[in-house]
Structure formats: structure tokens, C-alpha cells
C-alpha positions as CSV (number, residue, x, y, z in Angstrom):
1,M,24.5,21.9,29.7
2,A,21.4,24.1,30.3
3,A,23.0,27.3,28.8
4,P,23.6,26.0,25.2
5,K,20.1,24.6,25.1
6,K,18.7,27.9,26.2
7,G,20.8,29.7,23.6
8,R,19.6,27.4,20.8
9,N,15.9,28.0,21.8
10,A,16.5,31.7,21.9
11,S,18.0,31.6,18.4
12,A,15.1,29.5,17.1
13,Q,12.6,31.9,18.6
14,S,14.3,34.9,17.1
15,K,14.3,33.7,13.5
16,P,10.8,32.4,12.6
17,G,10.8,34.7,9.6
18,R,13.1,32.3,7.8
19,S,10.5,29.6,7.7
20,L,7.8,32.0,6.5
21,V,10.1,33.4,3.8
22,L,11.0,29.8,2.7
23,I,7.4,28.7,2.3
24,L,6.5,32.0,0.5
25,I,9.4,31.4,-2.0
26,A,8.1,27.8,-2.6
27,I,4.5,29.1,-3.3
28,V,5.8,31.8,-5.6
29,A,8.1,29.3,-7.5
30,L,5.3,26.7,-7.9
31,T,2.8,29.3,-9.0
32,G,5.2,30.7,-11.5
33,G,5.9,27.2,-12.8
34,M,2.2,26.6,-13.1
35,F,1.6,29.7,-15.3
36,A,4.8,29.1,-17.3
37,S,3.7,25.6,-18.2
38,G,0.3,26.9,-19.3
39,H,-1.6,24.4,-17.0
40,T,-3.4,26.8,-14.7
41,T,-6.1,24.3,-13.7
42,P,-5.9,20.6,-12.7
43,R,-6.7,18.0,-15.4
44,L,-10.1,16.5,-15.0
45,G,-10.9,12.8,-15.1
46,I,-13.5,11.1,-17.2
47,D,-16.3,11.5,-14.7
48,L,-15.8,15.3,-14.7
49,A,-14.6,16.0,-18.2
50,G,-16.5,13.3,-20.1
51,G,-15.0,10.8,-22.5
52,T,-15.3,7.3,-23.9
53,S,-15.6,4.0,-22.2
54,I,-14.6,0.9,-24.2
55,T,-15.2,-2.7,-23.4
56,L,-12.7,-5.0,-25.1
57,T,-13.2,-8.8,-25.2
58,A,-10.4,-11.3,-25.7
59,V,-11.0,-13.6,-28.7
60,N,-9.9,-17.2,-28.8
61,E,-7.5,-18.0,-31.7
62,P,-7.3,-21.4,-33.4
63,G,-4.6,-23.5,-32.0
64,Q,-4.3,-21.4,-28.8
65,P,-7.1,-22.6,-26.6
66,N,-5.3,-21.6,-23.4
67,A,-4.1,-18.2,-24.5
68,I,-6.7,-16.2,-22.5
69,N,-5.3,-16.4,-19.0
70,K,-4.6,-14.0,-16.2
71,T,-0.9,-13.5,-17.2
72,N,-1.8,-12.5,-20.8
73,M,-4.7,-10.3,-19.7
74,D,-2.4,-8.4,-17.2
75,T,0.2,-8.1,-19.9
76,A,-2.4,-6.6,-22.3
77,V,-3.5,-4.1,-19.6
78,D,0.1,-3.0,-19.1
79,I,0.7,-2.5,-22.8
80,M,-2.5,-0.6,-23.3
81,E,-1.7,1.7,-20.4
82,R,1.8,2.4,-21.8
83,R,0.3,3.1,-25.3
84,V,-2.2,5.5,-23.9
85,N,0.3,7.2,-21.6
86,G,2.7,7.4,-24.5
87,L,0.2,9.6,-26.2
88,G,-0.1,11.9,-23.2
89,V,-3.8,11.0,-22.4
90,S,-4.6,12.0,-18.8
91,E,-6.4,9.8,-16.3
92,A,-7.0,6.9,-18.7
93,E,-8.2,3.8,-16.8
94,V,-7.4,0.3,-18.1
95,Q,-8.5,-2.6,-15.9
96,T,-9.7,-6.1,-16.3
97,Q,-13.3,-7.1,-15.8
98,G,-13.9,-10.8,-15.4
99,D,-11.8,-13.4,-17.2
100,R,-11.7,-11.9,-20.7
101,N,-12.9,-8.3,-20.7
102,I,-10.8,-5.2,-20.4
103,I,-12.5,-1.8,-19.6
104,V,-10.7,1.3,-21.0
105,N,-11.9,4.7,-19.9
106,I,-10.5,7.5,-22.0
107,P,-11.3,11.1,-20.9
108,K,-12.2,13.6,-23.5
109,G,-9.3,15.8,-24.5
110,T,-6.0,15.8,-26.4
111,N,-5.3,12.5,-28.3
112,S,-8.3,10.8,-26.8
113,E,-9.6,9.7,-30.2
114,Q,-6.2,8.6,-31.3
115,A,-5.9,6.5,-28.1
116,R,-9.3,4.9,-28.8
117,E,-8.1,3.9,-32.3
118,Q,-5.0,2.1,-31.2
119,V,-5.7,0.9,-27.6
120,G,-7.1,-2.5,-28.8
121,T,-4.9,-2.9,-31.9
122,T,-2.8,-6.0,-31.6
123,A,0.1,-4.4,-33.5
124,K,1.9,-7.6,-34.6
125,L,4.5,-6.5,-37.1
126,F,6.3,-8.9,-39.5
127,F,8.7,-8.4,-42.4
128,R,7.9,-11.1,-45.0
129,P,9.3,-11.6,-48.5
130,V,6.8,-11.3,-51.4
131,L,6.4,-14.3,-53.6
132,Q,3.5,-13.2,-55.7
133,R,1.4,-10.0,-56.0
134,E,-1.5,-8.8,-58.1
135,A,-4.2,-6.1,-57.9
136,A,-7.6,-7.2,-56.7
137,V,-10.7,-7.0,-58.9
138,P,-14.0,-5.7,-57.5
139,E,-16.9,-8.1,-57.9
140,G,-18.8,-7.5,-61.1
141,E,-15.8,-6.0,-63.0
142,K,-13.9,-7.8,-65.7
143,P,-10.4,-8.8,-64.7
144,S,-7.5,-7.0,-66.5
145,P,-4.6,-9.0,-67.9
146,S,-2.5,-8.2,-64.9
147,A,-5.3,-9.1,-62.4
148,S,-6.6,-12.3,-63.8
149,G,-6.4,-14.2,-60.6
150,S,-3.9,-16.6,-62.0
151,P,-1.0,-17.7,-59.9
152,S,1.3,-15.3,-61.6
153,S,2.2,-12.1,-60.0
154,S,2.0,-8.5,-61.0
155,P,5.2,-6.7,-61.7
156,S,7.3,-4.8,-59.3
157,P,6.6,-1.1,-59.4
158,S,8.8,0.9,-61.7
159,T,9.7,3.4,-59.1
160,S,11.5,3.1,-55.8
161,P,9.4,4.0,-52.8
162,S,9.5,7.7,-52.8
163,A,9.9,9.6,-49.5
164,S,6.6,11.3,-50.1
165,G,4.7,8.1,-50.8
166,N,3.7,9.3,-54.3
167,D,4.5,6.9,-57.1
168,E,6.5,8.5,-60.0
169,K,6.9,7.1,-63.4
170,A,10.3,5.5,-64.2
171,T,12.4,6.4,-67.1
172,D,11.2,3.2,-68.8
173,P,7.9,4.1,-70.5
174,S,7.0,0.4,-70.7
175,A,7.1,-0.1,-67.0
176,D,3.9,-0.9,-65.2
177,T,2.8,1.7,-62.8
178,T,0.8,-0.4,-60.4
179,P,1.1,1.2,-57.0
180,S,3.5,-0.5,-54.6
181,S,2.5,0.9,-51.3
182,S,-0.3,-0.4,-49.2
183,A,-2.5,1.3,-46.6
184,T,-3.5,0.7,-43.1
185,T,-5.7,2.5,-40.6
186,Q,-2.6,4.5,-39.8
187,G,-2.2,5.6,-43.4
188,R,-0.2,4.6,-46.4
189,A,3.4,3.8,-45.7
190,V,6.6,3.1,-47.6
191,T,10.0,2.1,-46.3
192,D,12.8,4.5,-47.3
193,A,15.4,2.3,-45.8
194,L,14.5,-0.3,-48.3
195,K,14.8,2.0,-51.3
196,A,16.2,0.4,-54.4
197,D,17.7,2.3,-57.3
198,E,15.2,3.8,-59.7
199,T,16.1,1.4,-62.5
200,P,13.1,-0.7,-63.2
201,S,13.4,-4.5,-63.1
202,P,13.6,-6.1,-66.5
203,S,10.3,-7.9,-65.7
204,A,8.5,-4.8,-64.6
205,S,5.9,-4.9,-67.3
206,G,3.0,-7.2,-67.8
207,T,2.2,-10.1,-65.6
208,T,5.1,-12.1,-64.4
209,S,5.6,-15.5,-63.0
210,P,8.3,-16.3,-60.5
211,S,11.6,-15.8,-62.3
212,P,13.9,-18.8,-62.7
213,S,16.6,-16.8,-61.0
214,A,14.4,-16.4,-58.0
215,S,15.8,-19.4,-56.3
216,G,16.1,-19.8,-52.6
217,D,13.8,-19.4,-49.8
218,Q,12.0,-16.3,-51.2
219,A,11.0,-18.0,-54.4
220,A,10.0,-21.3,-52.9
221,T,6.9,-22.7,-54.6
222,P,4.0,-22.6,-52.1
223,D,2.0,-25.7,-51.6
224,S,-1.1,-26.3,-53.7
225,K,-3.6,-25.5,-50.9
226,L,-2.0,-22.1,-50.2
227,Q,-1.7,-21.4,-54.0
228,A,-5.4,-22.2,-54.4
229,A,-6.2,-19.8,-51.5
230,Y,-4.2,-17.1,-53.2
231,T,-5.9,-17.7,-56.5
232,A,-9.4,-17.5,-54.9
233,L,-8.6,-14.5,-52.8
234,N,-10.3,-11.2,-53.8
235,C,-9.2,-8.4,-51.6
236,A,-11.9,-6.1,-53.0
237,D,-14.3,-8.2,-50.8
238,E,-14.2,-6.9,-47.2
239,K,-15.0,-10.3,-45.7
240,Q,-12.2,-12.1,-47.6
241,R,-9.9,-9.2,-46.9
242,N,-10.4,-9.4,-43.1
243,E,-10.0,-13.1,-43.1
244,A,-6.8,-13.2,-45.2
245,G,-3.7,-14.3,-43.4
246,Q,-5.4,-14.7,-40.0
247,N,-3.7,-17.0,-37.5
248,A,-0.7,-17.6,-39.9
249,K,2.3,-18.9,-38.1
250,P,5.6,-16.9,-38.5
251,G,7.3,-19.9,-40.1
252,D,4.7,-20.5,-42.7
253,S,3.8,-18.8,-46.0
254,T,0.5,-16.9,-46.1
255,V,-1.7,-14.7,-48.1
256,A,-2.6,-11.0,-47.2
257,C,-4.1,-7.9,-48.6
258,G,-2.9,-4.3,-48.8
259,Q,-4.2,-1.1,-50.2
260,D,-2.6,1.8,-52.0
261,Q,-4.4,4.9,-53.3
262,G,-7.7,3.1,-53.1
263,V,-6.6,0.0,-54.9
264,W,-6.5,-3.3,-53.0
265,S,-3.9,-5.9,-53.9
266,K,-3.4,-9.4,-52.8
267,F,-0.1,-11.0,-51.8
268,L,1.4,-14.4,-51.4
269,L,4.1,-14.0,-48.8
270,G,6.9,-16.2,-47.6
271,P,7.9,-17.0,-43.9
272,V,8.7,-14.2,-41.6
273,G,12.2,-12.8,-42.2
274,V,12.3,-10.3,-39.3
275,D,9.8,-10.1,-36.4
276,G,8.6,-6.8,-35.1
277,T,9.6,-7.7,-31.6
278,E,13.2,-7.2,-32.8
279,I,12.5,-3.5,-32.9
280,D,14.3,-1.8,-30.0
281,K,12.9,1.7,-30.6
282,A,10.4,3.4,-32.9
283,E,10.0,7.2,-33.2
284,A,7.9,9.5,-35.2
285,I,9.9,12.4,-36.7
286,F,9.4,15.1,-39.3
287,D,11.8,15.0,-42.2
288,T,12.7,18.5,-43.1
289,Q,15.3,17.5,-45.6
290,S,12.9,16.0,-48.1
291,A,9.2,15.9,-49.1
292,A,8.7,12.8,-47.0
293,G,7.0,14.7,-44.1
294,W,6.3,12.5,-41.1
295,K,7.9,9.1,-40.9
296,V,8.6,6.4,-38.4
297,V,12.3,5.6,-37.7
298,M,13.0,2.1,-36.3
299,D,16.1,0.7,-34.7
300,F,16.5,-3.0,-34.6
301,S,18.2,-5.1,-31.9
302,S,21.6,-6.6,-32.7
303,K,19.9,-9.9,-33.5
304,G,17.2,-8.2,-35.6
305,A,19.8,-6.1,-37.4
306,G,21.6,-9.3,-38.5
307,K,18.4,-10.9,-39.7
308,F,17.5,-7.7,-41.6
309,A,20.8,-7.5,-43.4
310,D,20.7,-11.2,-44.3
311,I,17.2,-11.2,-45.7
312,T,17.7,-7.9,-47.6
313,G,20.9,-9.4,-49.1
314,K,18.9,-12.4,-50.4
315,L,16.1,-10.2,-51.7
316,A,18.5,-8.1,-53.7
317,T,19.4,-11.0,-55.9
318,Q,15.8,-11.7,-56.9
319,T,13.7,-10.3,-59.7
320,S,10.3,-8.6,-59.3
321,P,8.2,-9.2,-57.3
322,Q,10.5,-11.6,-55.3
323,N,12.8,-8.7,-54.6
324,E,10.1,-7.0,-52.5
325,F,9.8,-7.0,-48.8
326,A,6.3,-6.8,-47.4
327,I,5.8,-5.0,-44.0
328,V,2.8,-6.7,-42.5
329,L,1.0,-5.1,-39.6
330,D,-1.9,-7.0,-38.0
331,D,-2.2,-9.3,-41.1
332,E,-2.4,-6.3,-43.5
333,V,0.4,-5.3,-45.9
334,V,1.5,-1.8,-44.9
335,S,4.2,-1.5,-47.6
336,H,6.1,-3.7,-50.1
337,P,9.2,-1.8,-51.4
338,Y,11.8,-3.6,-53.4
339,V,15.5,-4.1,-52.5
340,S,18.5,-3.7,-54.7
341,T,21.3,-4.1,-52.1
342,A,21.7,-5.5,-48.6
343,I,20.7,-3.0,-45.8
344,T,23.1,-3.1,-42.9
345,G,23.2,-0.8,-39.8
346,G,20.2,-2.1,-38.0
347,N,17.8,0.7,-38.8
348,A,15.0,1.4,-41.2
349,E,12.3,4.0,-41.7
350,I,8.6,3.8,-42.7
351,S,7.4,6.9,-44.5
352,G,4.6,7.8,-46.8
353,N,1.7,10.2,-46.7
354,F,1.7,10.2,-42.9
355,N,0.4,13.0,-40.9
356,Q,1.7,13.6,-37.3
357,T,-1.1,11.6,-35.7
358,D,-0.6,8.6,-38.0
359,A,3.1,8.5,-37.5
360,E,2.9,8.9,-33.7
361,S,0.2,6.1,-33.5
362,L,2.4,3.6,-35.4
363,S,5.6,4.5,-33.5
364,N,3.8,4.2,-30.2
365,M,2.4,0.7,-31.0
366,L,5.8,-0.5,-32.3
367,S,7.7,0.9,-29.3
368,Y,5.5,-0.8,-26.6
369,G,5.0,-4.1,-28.4
370,A,2.2,-6.3,-29.6
371,L,-0.7,-7.4,-27.4
372,P,-0.5,-11.0,-26.5
373,L,-4.2,-11.5,-27.3
374,T,-6.6,-10.4,-30.0
375,F,-9.5,-8.2,-28.8
376,K,-12.8,-7.1,-30.3
377,E,-14.8,-4.1,-29.2
378,S,-17.9,-5.3,-27.3
379,S,-19.2,-1.9,-26.5
380,V,-18.3,1.8,-26.8
381,T,-20.1,4.2,-24.5
382,T,-19.8,8.0,-24.6
383,V,-19.7,9.4,-21.0
384,T,-21.0,12.9,-20.6
385,A,-19.6,15.2,-17.9
386,A,-23.1,16.4,-16.9
387,L,-23.6,13.8,-14.1
388,G,-20.1,14.2,-12.8
389,T,-20.5,18.0,-12.9
390,E,-23.6,17.8,-10.8
391,Q,-22.0,15.5,-8.3
392,L,-18.9,17.8,-8.2
393,E,-21.1,20.8,-7.5
394,A,-22.8,18.8,-4.7
395,G,-19.5,17.8,-3.3
396,L,-18.1,21.3,-3.4
397,I,-21.2,22.6,-1.7
398,A,-20.8,20.0,1.1
399,G,-17.1,20.8,1.4
400,A,-17.9,24.6,1.6
401,I,-20.5,23.9,4.3
402,G,-18.1,21.8,6.2
403,L,-15.3,24.4,5.9
404,A,-17.7,27.1,7.0
405,L,-18.6,25.1,10.1
406,V,-14.9,24.6,10.9
407,V,-14.2,28.3,10.6
408,I,-17.2,29.2,12.8
409,Y,-16.0,26.7,15.4
410,L,-12.5,28.1,15.3
411,V,-13.6,31.7,15.6
412,A,-16.0,30.9,18.5
413,Y,-13.6,28.8,20.5
414,Y,-10.2,30.1,19.6
415,R,-11.0,33.7,18.7
416,G,-7.8,35.4,17.7
417,L,-6.0,32.1,17.2
418,S,-8.5,31.3,14.5
419,L,-6.8,33.8,12.2
420,I,-3.7,31.6,12.3
421,A,-5.7,28.5,11.6
422,I,-7.6,30.1,8.7
423,A,-4.4,31.5,7.2
424,S,-2.8,28.0,7.4
425,L,-5.9,26.5,5.7
426,L,-5.6,29.0,2.9
427,I,-1.9,28.3,2.4
428,S,-2.6,24.5,2.4
429,A,-5.3,25.0,-0.2
430,A,-3.1,27.1,-2.4
431,L,-0.3,24.5,-2.3
432,T,-2.7,21.7,-3.0
433,Y,-4.2,23.5,-6.0
434,V,-0.9,24.5,-7.6
435,I,0.7,21.0,-7.1
436,M,-2.3,19.3,-8.6
437,S,-2.2,21.6,-11.6
438,L,1.5,20.8,-12.1
439,L,1.1,17.0,-11.6
440,G,-1.3,16.8,-14.5
441,P,1.3,17.3,-17.2
442,A,4.1,15.9,-15.1
443,I,2.7,12.4,-14.2
444,G,-0.7,12.4,-15.8
445,F,-2.7,13.1,-12.6
446,A,-6.3,14.0,-13.2
447,L,-8.8,15.2,-10.7
448,N,-11.9,13.0,-10.4
449,L,-14.7,12.8,-7.9
450,P,-13.0,10.6,-5.3
451,A,-9.9,12.8,-5.5
452,V,-12.2,15.8,-4.6
453,C,-13.5,13.8,-1.7
454,G,-10.0,13.2,-0.5
455,A,-9.2,16.9,-0.6
456,I,-12.4,17.6,1.4
457,V,-11.5,15.0,4.1
458,A,-8.0,16.6,4.3
459,I,-9.6,19.8,5.7
460,G,-10.4,17.9,8.9
461,I,-6.9,16.5,9.1
462,T,-5.3,19.9,8.7
463,A,-7.6,21.6,11.2
464,D,-6.8,18.8,13.7
465,S,-3.1,19.6,13.6
466,F,-3.8,23.3,14.5
467,I,-6.1,22.3,17.3
468,V,-3.5,20.0,18.8
469,Y,-0.9,22.8,18.9
470,F,-3.3,25.4,20.2
471,E,-4.4,23.2,23.0
472,R,-0.8,22.5,24.0
473,V,-0.1,26.2,24.2
474,R,-3.3,26.8,26.2
475,D,-2.3,24.0,28.6
476,E,1.1,25.8,29.2
477,I,-0.7,29.0,29.9
478,R,-3.0,27.3,32.4
479,E,0.1,26.1,34.2
480,G,1.0,29.8,34.8
481,R,3.5,30.5,32.0
482,S,3.5,33.5,29.8
483,L,2.8,33.2,26.1
484,R,6.3,33.2,24.5
485,P,7.7,30.4,26.6
486,A,4.4,28.6,26.4
487,V,4.6,28.6,22.6
488,E,8.1,27.1,22.6
489,R,7.4,24.5,25.4
490,A,4.2,23.3,23.8
491,W,5.8,22.8,20.4
492,P,7.8,19.6,21.0
493,R,4.9,17.7,22.5
494,A,2.5,19.0,19.9
495,R,5.0,18.2,17.1
496,R,5.2,14.5,18.1
497,T,1.4,14.2,18.2
498,I,1.0,15.8,14.8
499,L,3.7,13.7,13.2
500,V,2.2,10.5,14.6
501,S,-1.3,11.4,13.5
502,D,-0.2,12.4,10.0
503,F,1.9,9.3,9.7
504,V,-1.1,7.1,10.4
505,S,-3.2,9.0,7.8
506,F,-0.4,8.8,5.2
507,L,0.1,5.1,5.8
508,A,-3.6,4.4,5.4
509,A,-3.6,6.4,2.1
510,A,-0.5,4.6,0.9
511,V,-2.0,1.1,1.6
512,L,-5.3,2.2,0.0
513,F,-3.4,3.4,-3.1
514,V,-1.5,0.1,-3.5
515,V,-4.3,-2.4,-2.9
516,T,-7.0,-0.6,-5.0
517,V,-7.4,0.3,-8.7
518,G,-9.2,2.9,-10.7
519,K,-10.8,5.9,-9.2
520,V,-10.3,4.9,-5.6
521,Q,-6.6,5.5,-6.2
522,G,-7.4,9.1,-6.8
523,F,-8.9,9.4,-3.3
524,A,-5.9,7.8,-1.8
525,F,-3.4,9.9,-3.8
526,T,-5.1,13.2,-2.8
527,L,-5.4,12.1,0.8
528,G,-1.7,11.3,1.0
529,L,-0.7,14.5,-0.8
530,T,-2.7,16.7,1.5
531,T,-1.4,14.9,4.6
532,L,2.2,15.6,3.5
533,L,1.3,19.2,2.9
534,D,-0.2,19.5,6.3
535,V,3.2,18.7,7.9
536,V,4.9,21.3,5.6
537,V,2.3,24.0,6.5
538,V,2.4,23.3,10.3
539,F,6.2,23.3,10.5
540,L,6.9,26.2,8.1
541,F,3.9,28.4,8.5
542,T,1.7,27.8,11.6
543,K,4.4,27.4,14.2
544,P,6.6,30.4,12.9
545,L,3.5,32.6,12.6
546,L,2.4,31.9,16.1
547,T,5.9,32.6,17.4
548,L,5.8,36.0,15.7
549,L,2.3,36.9,17.0
550,A,3.3,35.8,20.5
551,R,5.5,39.0,20.5
552,K,2.5,41.2,19.9
553,K,0.8,42.8,22.9
554,F,-2.7,41.6,21.7
555,F,-1.7,38.0,22.2
556,A,1.2,38.4,24.7
557,N,-1.0,40.3,27.2
558,G,-3.8,37.7,26.9
559,H,-6.5,40.0,25.4
560,K,-10.0,38.5,25.9
561,W,-10.4,38.1,22.1
562,S,-7.0,36.6,21.6
563,G,-8.1,33.2,22.7
564,L,-5.3,33.1,25.2
565,D,-6.8,35.0,28.1
566,P,-5.3,33.5,31.3
567,K,-8.4,34.2,33.3
568,R,-10.7,32.6,30.8
569,L,-8.4,29.6,30.7
570,G,-8.3,29.3,34.5
571,A,-4.5,29.8,34.7
572,K,-2.6,29.3,37.9
573,P,-0.5,32.1,39.4
574,P,2.6,32.7,37.4
575,L,5.4,30.2,38.0
576,R,8.4,31.7,39.7
577,R,11.7,30.2,40.6
578,T,12.3,30.3,44.4
579,R,15.1,29.0,46.5
580,R,14.0,26.4,49.0
581,P,15.6,26.7,52.4
582,V,18.1,24.0,53.0
583,A,17.5,22.1,56.2
584,P,20.5,21.9,58.6
585,V,22.2,18.6,58.8
586,A,22.2,17.2,62.4
587,P,25.5,16.0,63.6
588,V,25.9,12.2,63.7
589,D,26.6,10.7,67.1
590,P,29.7,8.4,66.7
591,K,28.1,5.9,69.0
592,E,25.0,5.6,66.8
593,A,27.2,5.3,63.7
């Protein structure tokens, strides 16, 4: 049994170069990937790069006194995180503060302004049929015949919603050219999927009242209170515009405002036909086949597709404006195209004069759902990187001093062996830097001050692994063994100690990462990462390198500057195998037996 074991050990000793080549290939591959991705430096967190800190406060809504609770707040945090991450913003922090506040820290960089605009947006989307519509009149101006404030509605536009979002005149010269599209903070939008033919409605001129043919749910006469609210509503007034349609229930009719090309219009809308929660997927794409440019493509769920086909089928039988379908986002009409035929297939698209940012913002909010609560911005603070940079410089100086002291100790105590320790520290530092740079675009990891502290603490953990192994080797030499067998005999015991020590460090980092939030997680993540890299470096670099150097005369002969001088270590005489004399066995007397 001893012979095979000896053969395996001899084979392992003779091929340490394989491990060194393996770790070299890994470093080259990771470095190449870093340069190929274009991310040659780690992403920085808000404390190092600067950014914006936003405090959002949940607002009570009438009829929902118990809406602000821990469940809804946690859901809001989750949705905000997914929205921001969907934009590719690095190191954004979203966490609750107290019972009704949410703190959002957005680092300066790509898409940070876009994230700020949409992070607190409720993004409640409804598709409602239009009952009445007319242009608003700014205060002090005389109303035009089509904007008299009467219960009647303005005509349906004479053109179908164009892909570009620009209204074109219909072939009928008498048709009204009141804009049909409305605007939001994301930009003006029109639904191509709801396009009707370009033949204008017979009633598309002048001011119209609900047509007698507009029977059914869409043309239902609103109650007198809602009709009075619609008559009194002036969307040119900002206060009235912001209050229009607030807290309206999906099953009730409501009023709303919408803007198109700088003109505000008011709407009387029927109950919700399709809820935005029925959207399975929303994606911003660039239409290269037409002049539409950027648009948002939506896929409905099977239930939503049925509702969409049913409601568009009913709208197609109506006359203007009851054949229009208003897309309402956060109580504001985004678009109100008209319908000529039922739309089946379960998909639709919102297009208009979107740019890429507008389209991506809208699709992102629709994809990740509406917030369960309404929030208002309590404070917005701009965070400069100056303080963080000063703290980083101080931390790096402290880390450099600590590293220098470690190197001085290694050189003074271990002499030649210190070269192996220093080389191992450099390999560990290179792997840490490259992996942190790659994790930025991969998982959104960003380097903050606590993360830097974790990397500095890891220097001690890594150096401790080398010291454990070196001391085991020196113990073997003190027992009288030569260097090459001492290196191999010391490894199993040192390996167990190193693994146990690193496991404890990694377990502590994992627990800290799970139970904490915010920047402390950066410390835990970096500590755990460097602990894993310590195991890799010790197994694939430190041990093989020491095995190779043990074959060199400088180390094998125990030079006084090698750190392995037997005399300096107080070694015993070399161990030799000797045969012990076998004592003769005395004959046994039969009588005594």
C-alpha cells in the first residue's frame, strides 16, 4: 500500500508547473475579457463617484387608510430596485427608512437622471374608452366653438395615429385637425396597434355630442356630478390638471387631461377596459421600417388579450369620439387613437415622437409593474464625490502602510520565503481587481468605501495563509527533514488549517451580507470574494511555486537568506531509517506454560 502512495506523491511533486500554467491562463483570460468589455476599472459607488440621494414619502390615498404598511413598502422597494437595475444603473441603493419613507441613492453616471425621473413614478396604466373630449381653454382666453366647456365633445381627429406621431390632414378638407395624441413626461405617444383607417368619421367636424348610435357601455351617459366636474374642468390650469382623475376606481367613469403639441385637452372617460397589469412584456424598439422611430411594444396576457379584443370590437362600432381608446398613465391621457376594427392577437404598440430614453423609461415601468403606493419627493440631495475621495485616499494610504508593514515583517522573518508571499499577494491583488472590474457590468457591482475596507482586511487573511504553510514547512525542517519532503509533508496539515480558517471568514462574510443592507453589503461581498481568491491562490500558486523553488540549491541547501536555514531553525540531526535489532525469543518452558 505504501508504494502507490509514494508514486502519487512523486507525480504530484514533479508537475507543479501545471497549476502555475492554469492560474496564468485564468489571469490572462480574465484580463483579456476586461479589456474586451471596455470596463478596465471597477465601477464606483455613490460615495466615491457622487450622485443623487432622493427621499420618497408614501402618501395616503382617500379610501385606503391602511395602504401604507410594511408589505406594500417592501413591494415598492423591490419594484424600484428592478426599475433602476433595468436601466443598468450601478450601485443604486433603495431601502426603507421608518414607516413611510424610502431612500434612493443613485450614483452619477449612465442613466442616473433617467432613473431619478421614473423611480418614484407610480406607473398605473389603464385603457379607458373616451366618452367626451374637448380642448382646454387657458384662463383669460375666449373659448372657441369647439372648446366651449359644454358637455359636448370635440371631434375625433381626421387622421389615424401616424407612426411618427405627427398629425396629417385627411382627405376631407372639412375635417377638424384637433390633435389626437397626448403627452406625458415620457413624451407624446400614439398607439399604432389601434390604428384606424384614414377615412374620417362623418362627425369629424365641429363640436359633437354623443351619437345616438353610440349605444352600449362606451356611450353610457355619465351621472350629473361627473358631468358637472367635466364641464368645470380646465386642463390649462395646472392645479386642476394635477387633481383630475385622482383616486378614480377602475370600475367608475372619470375625468382626465392630456397634452398634444402643447395643447391640453380634457376627457370624460368610461370604466377601465383593460388594466396595465395585464401586460406580460413591454419592450422599447427602434422601427427601421417606418418613420415611427422609437416605440414601445406590449404583449398582453391571455386574459388581457381577450379583454383587448372585446373592447376594441365594441369601440369599432361607435362614432367619434366614442370610438377612441384612451391610454391613461398615472391619471394622464398618454394617447387616444380611434378604432375601426377589433384588434386581436394580444399585442399593441405605443409610438410617437419618442427618443430612446423616453421609450426605454416607459417600457421599463410597464415591464416591472406599478407601485402599490403613491410617493412624493420629500427631498433631493446632490452628493459630491469630494468627501468620499478624501476618505478613499486616507483608506488607501492606511492600506499601503499596512501592506508595507506586512512586507517588512515577511522579509525580516522569512527572508527568501518572503518572495513567494509577495508574489502571491500580487497575484491575489490582480485577480481581485480584474474580477471587480468584470462584476460591474455583469451584476452591477460597484466599489464603495466599505468594499475598499473589505479588500484591505483581506490582505491580513491572505498573508495568514502563507504564514501557516511556511511555519509547517519550517517545523518539518526542525524535525530533521530535508526541504523537498518537508514541503510535501507540511502541505496536508497546512491545507486543513487554511481551509478551516478561510471557511470561517467566508461564513462570517456570507452572514453579514444576508443580514445587512446598503453599503455594509459591499464590505461583506468584497471580504467573501477575496477569501475565495485566497484559497485559489494558495492552492494554484503558492504551493506549486514553493515546490519548484525547493529544487533550487539556494533553498534546498538551506542558505542563511533563504529563511530555511536548518541551523537557524534549530533543526535536529537528519532523520535516517535504521533497523532495530530484534531481541531473541526465549524458549518457553512447557511446565510454566
